N, C-alpha and C positions, 0 to 999 in steps of 0.2 A: 219272396212272398210279400205282398202288400199288407202292411200292418195298419197304416193310417189311411184315412180317406183321401182320395184324389179329386181334383176338379176335372171336368171333361178336357180342358186345355192341357192339364198335367198328364192325363192319360195319352192324349195325342202326341205329346213330346216323347213320352216313354216308348210308345209304339213306333214312332219315327226312329228311335235308337235301337229297335230290334226286340223289345219286350213283347211277349205274346199278349194280345189284347184280351184273350180269354182269362188271363191271370190278373187282370186289373178291373177294379170296380169303382167307377167314379161316383161321387156323391150325387144324389138326386136333389138335394137341398142342403141348406146350412145345418150344421150340427147345433143342437140345443146348447145354450150357454152353460147349463148345469152339467153337461157332459164333457166340456172342454178339458177341465183339469184331469178327469179320469182318462181321457184319450191321450193326453200328454204323458201321464204316468205309465200307461201301457206302452207308448212309444219308447220311453226311456228304459223300461224293462226289456223290451225287444232288442234295443241297441246293446244293452248290457249283456244279454244272453248271447247275442251274435258275436261278441268279443271274447267269449269264453273259449278255452282250449280243452278239448275240441269244441268247435261251435256245433249247435244242433244241426242235424241234417234237414229237419223240417221245423219251421217256426210258424205256427198257425194261429192267427187271431180268431176270436169268437165268430166273427162274420164268416170266415172261411169254413169253420167247422159247421156252422148252421147251413151254409150252402151245400157242403158235402153230404150232410144228413137230411137235406130237404126240409130244414126247420123243425124236425120232429124230435128234438132233444129236450128233455125236461130241465137240463142244466148244462151250461158250457163254461169252461174257464175263459178268462180274458185272453190268455195265451196258452198254447200247448207246444212245448219244445220236445222234439223226439230225436233220440240218438239210436243208431243201429251198429254198435261196434262189432267188428269182425271177431268171431270166437267168443263173444260174451252175450249175455242176455240184453235185449233192448232196454232202453231207459226212457222215461217220460217225466217231464216236469210241467205240471199244470200251474200256471201263475194266476193268482187272483189279486187284483188291485182293490184295496179297501181305502176309501177316503176318510173313513171315520164318521160318516154322516148317517149311517144306518145303525139301528140297535144291534148289539152283539147277540143277545139271547134269542130274539125273535126273527132276525133276518140273516146275519152272517153265519152263525153256527148251523142253522138248518140248511143253508146253501152249501156249506162245507161238507156236511154229512151226505147230502145228495150227490155232490161232486165226488167225494171219496168212494161212495158205493158205485157210482156210474163208471169211474175210472177203473175200479177193481174189476168190474164186469167187462168193460170194453177192451182192457189190455191185460188179459191173463198171461202170466209168465213174464211180465215186464216189470222192471224195477221202477216204481212210480212214487212220486212225492208231489205234494201240493205245497207251493210256496205262496204265502199270503204276505203281500207288501202293504204295510200300513204307514201312515204319515208321522206318527210320534211314538216315542218309547212307552208312554203310559198306555196307549192303545195296544201296543204289542203285549205288554204285561197283562192287560185285562183279557185279551183274546186267549193268550196262553193259559191263564188261570181257568178260563171257562171251557176250554176245548175238551170234548169228550173223547173216549177211545174210538178210533176210526180204523177201518180196514187197511188204510195206507198212511204213511207218515205225513204229517203236516208241520211245516216250519213257518214261523211267523217272524218277519224281519221288517225293519224300518227302511224304506226305499232309499233315502238319501244316505244311509250308513253303508250301503253296499259299495265295495271298491269300484271306482270308475263311474259312479252315477252322480250327476250334477242336477238334482231335482230342485224345482222351484217351490216345492211344498215346504212349508215352515214347520220346524220341530218345536216342541215345547217340553 
């Protein structure tokens, strides 16, 4: 599954190697500079998840979820990892990358509440958790302290502290 944007030339190379063009979505223009760090962190989270054992059976970025649902979603996670183990309940991990640039009380917490309620409704009977990746330990503590009770578990972690992640984001 494509997690990061491709150029048209990149798409052509992958199609030439046998990847279905319907699964690829080349960029129609350059990404905004303000979105670059967020995109890099989402890519690092996707690589980290893909190396877990067992790896997710599906790893869907927000862009894929929006396409699947025709853009009619009130909230989408940055990544949604899905596992369907034989003989067990399915599991989902919704990953939200937080750069620490938005207010916790008025932006991040309302989004997490919407996301928790949406996932609870979309995935009944599924073991579901939201993983919020933040850039610094102070941000992790502030979000944990402010987090309300939600219908599914929310875990807050510093991205570069996850085993196997080499983030360019600076800790303080």
